[in-house]
C-alpha positions in Angstrom: -16.6 -25.7 -84.7 -14.4 -22.5 -85.7 -16.8 -20.5 -83.7 -15.8 -22.4 -80.5 -12.3 -22.3 -81.4 -12.3 -18.4 -81.7 -14.3 -18.0 -78.4 -11.8 -20.2 -76.6 -8.8 -18.5 -77.9 -9.2 -15.4 -75.5 -9.7 -17.7 -72.4 -6.6 -19.7 -73.5 -4.5 -16.4 -73.7 -5.9 -15.3 -70.4 -4.8 -18.4 -68.8 -1.3 -18.4 -70.4 -0.9 -14.6 -69.5 -2.0 -15.5 -65.7 0.6 -18.4 -65.5 3.4 -16.1 -67.1 2.5 -13.3 -64.7 2.6 -15.9 -61.8 6.0 -17.1 -62.8 7.4 -13.7 -63.2 6.2 -12.6 -59.8 7.5 -16.0 -58.2 10.9 -15.2 -59.9 10.9 -11.7 -58.4 10.0 -13.0 -55.1 12.9 -15.4 -55.4 15.3 -12.7 -56.3 14.1 -10.7 -53.4 14.8 -13.6 -51.0 18.3 -13.4 -49.1 21.1 -15.8 -50.1 21.1 -18.3 -47.1 24.6 -19.9 -47.9 28.0 -18.6 -48.1 31.5 -20.6 -48.8 34.9 -18.7 -48.1 38.4 -19.3 -48.8 41.4 -17.2 -47.4 44.4 -16.9 -45.4 44.7 -18.2 -41.8 47.6 -16.8 -39.8 47.9 -18.6 -36.6 49.6 -17.1 -33.5 50.4 -18.9 -30.2 50.2 -17.6 -26.6 51.6 -20.5 -24.8 51.6 -21.2 -21.2 53.4 -24.7 -20.7 54.5 -26.5 -17.2 58.0 -27.4 -17.0 58.9 -30.8 -18.6 58.9 -33.3 -15.7 59.9 -37.0 -15.6 62.9 -39.0 -15.0 66.6 -37.7 -15.9 65.2 -34.2 -16.0 68.2 -32.2 -14.6 67.5 -30.6 -11.2 66.8 -26.8 -11.5 66.4 -26.6 -15.2 63.3 -25.1 -16.4 62.6 -27.0 -19.6 59.8 -25.5 -21.6 58.5 -25.5 -25.1 57.1 -22.7 -27.8 55.4 -23.7 -30.9 56.1 -21.6 -33.9 53.3 -19.4 -35.4 52.0 -20.5 -38.8 50.0 -19.6 -41.7 47.6 -21.9 -44.0 44.6 -21.8 -46.0 41.2 -21.1 -44.3 37.9 -22.6 -45.5 34.4 -22.0 -44.1 30.8 -22.6 -44.7 28.2 -20.2 -43.3 24.3 -20.5 -43.0 22.0 -17.8 -42.5 19.8 -18.5 -39.6 17.7 -15.2 -39.5 18.5 -11.5 -40.5 21.1 -11.1 -37.6 22.2 -14.5 -36.9 24.8 -17.0 -38.8 26.2 -20.3 -38.1 29.8 -20.6 -39.3 32.0 -23.9 -39.5 35.5 -22.8 -40.1 39.0 -24.7 -40.4 42.2 -24.5 -42.0 44.3 -26.9 -44.1 46.3 -29.2 -41.3 49.6 -27.4 -41.0 52.7 -28.6 -39.6 53.5 -27.0 -36.3 57.0 -27.0 -35.1 57.6 -27.0 -31.3 61.1 -25.4 -30.0 62.8 -26.0 -26.6 62.9 -23.1 -24.2 65.2 -23.1 -21.4 69.3 -23.5 -21.2 71.4 -23.2 -24.1 72.4 -27.1 -23.7 71.7 -29.9 -21.6 75.0 -31.3 -21.0 76.6 -31.6 -24.6 73.1 -31.7 -26.3 71.7 -28.3 -27.6 68.4 -27.4 -26.2 67.2 -23.7 -26.5 65.6 -22.8 -29.9 65.9 -26.2 -31.1 63.0 -28.0 -33.2 62.2 -30.8 -30.8 59.0 -32.0 -32.3 56.5 -31.5 -35.1 52.7 -32.3 -35.2 49.9 -31.6 -37.5 46.6 -30.5 -36.0 43.0 -30.5 -37.5 40.9 -27.8 -35.9 37.2 -27.4 -37.0 35.5 -24.6 -35.1 31.7 -23.8 -35.0 30.5 -20.2 -34.4 27.1 -18.6 -33.8 27.5 -15.0 -35.0 25.6 -12.1 -34.5 25.7 -9.6 -37.5 25.1 -5.8 -36.9 23.2 -3.4 -39.3 20.6 -4.4 -41.7 21.1 -6.9 -44.4 21.0 -4.3 -46.9 24.0 -2.6 -45.4 27.3 -3.1 -47.8 29.4 -3.3 -44.5 28.5 -5.5 -41.3 30.5 -6.0 -38.4 29.9 -9.1 -36.4 30.8 -11.0 -33.1 30.6 -14.8 -32.5 31.1 -17.6 -29.9 31.2 -21.2 -30.3 33.4 -24.4 -29.7 36.6 -25.7 -31.1 37.8 -29.1 -31.5 41.6 -29.8 -32.0 42.8 -33.2 -33.1 46.6 -33.7 -33.1 48.3 -36.4 -35.5 51.6 -37.2 -37.2 53.3 -36.3 -34.0 57.1 -36.8 -34.5 60.1 -36.1 -32.2 63.0 -34.7 -34.2 66.7 -35.6 -34.0 67.3 -32.8 -31.5 64.2 -34.0 -29.7 65.6 -37.5 -29.4 68.9 -36.6 -28.5 67.6 -34.5 -25.7 65.3 -37.3 -24.5 68.2 -40.0 -24.6 66.7 -41.7 -27.7 63.8 -42.4 -29.9 60.8 -40.9 -28.3 57.0 -41.4 -29.0 54.8 -38.3 -28.4 51.3 -38.3 -27.2 48.9 -35.1 -27.5 45.4 -36.0 -26.9 42.4 -34.1 -28.7 41.2 -30.9 -27.1 37.7 -29.2 -26.8 37.3 -25.6 -25.8 35.5 -22.5 -26.2 36.3 -20.0 -29.1 35.2 -16.5 -29.9 35.6 -14.3 -33.1 35.0 -10.5 -34.0 35.1 -9.3 -37.7 33.9 -7.1 -40.6 32.3 -8.2 -43.8 32.1 -6.0 -46.9 29.6 -7.2 -49.7 30.2 -5.2 -52.9 27.9 -7.4 -54.7 24.9 -9.6 -53.5 26.8 -12.8 -54.3 30.5 -11.8 -53.1 31.9 -10.8 -49.9 35.2 -9.8 -48.4 35.7 -10.6 -44.5 38.4 -10.0 -42.2 38.2 -11.4 -38.6 40.2 -12.2 -35.5 39.3 -15.4 -33.6 40.8 -17.0 -30.5 40.2 -20.4 -29.1 41.3 -22.3 -25.9 43.2 -25.5 -26.6 44.8 -27.4 -23.8 46.7 -30.6 -24.3 48.9 -32.9 -21.9 52.1 -33.8 -23.8 53.6 -37.2 -22.9 57.0 -38.2 -24.1 57.7 -41.9 -24.0 61.6 -42.9 -24.3 62.0 -46.6 -23.8 59.3 -46.6 -21.2 60.7 -43.3 -19.6 57.9 -40.9 -19.3 58.1 -37.2 -19.3 55.1 -35.0 -19.2 54.0 -31.3 -19.7 50.7 -29.5 -19.8 50.4 -27.0 -22.5 47.9 -24.3 -23.0 48.4 -23.2 -26.8 45.7 -20.5 -26.7 45.8 -19.6 -30.4 44.5 -16.8 -31.9 44.1 -16.2 -35.7 43.8 -13.4 -38.4 41.6 -14.4 -41.3 41.4 -12.5 -44.5 38.8 -14.2 -46.9 36.8 -13.9 -50.0 33.3 -15.6 -50.0 30.5 -16.6 -52.7 26.9 -16.4 -51.7 24.2 -18.8 -53.1 
C-alpha cells in the first residue's frame, strides 16, 4: 500500500499542476479581454437654438410678434456604454430632469402686462438618447476620438404657467407639450489613463419639436416650437 501511495503522488502533483497552469492561463486570457461595459457621470450643459412660430389664437393683439425662448441649463449627465466591437459602441445617455424656464420674446408690454423677457412658463423634461458610436484608432490607444448617431426621446412634464404667464393669457392657464422623437448626433474624445478609468468630452445635438398648446378657460392658443438643443458634456467613466 505505501508503494502505491508513493507512485500515485507524482501523478496527483502533475494533475494539480496542470489545473493550476490552466487556471493561470485562463486568468491571463480574461485579463487580456477588453472591458465591455462603461458607466459615466459628469456635467451636461444644454444650449437651445429655438425656432418658434408666433403665438396664435384668440385675443392675440394684431401685429404683435409673440414668441418664446427657453433658458440654457446645466444638469448632471449619466450614461451607460456597451462595447459592440473594437470600433463600435452603444451609448444610452440622459440627464437629471432639469427645470426649463421659457421667457417671452416680443413687445415690452401687452397693454399693461409686462411680456418681453418675463418667465411665462416652466417645464421639466426627461430626454434619454441612444447612440451607435464609431471609435477611431486601436483600442490600445489612450486617446480615441469618436462620432455617433442615434435617436432622442423627450418627454415633457410638470408643465406650469407662471404668474406673468397667466397675466399675459388672461387667467390660469394649462400648458400642453407632447413628447418628441427625433434624430441625434454626437462627436467627442475619450482619454483612458488607466484600463478602468476614462475621461470624455463630447458635443451632441438633437432635433426636438413640440406643439405648445395653452388653454385659458377654453381659449386655446398655440405655437410650434423647434428646441434644437445642443449639449457640451464633460464626464468621468468606470469600465468593467
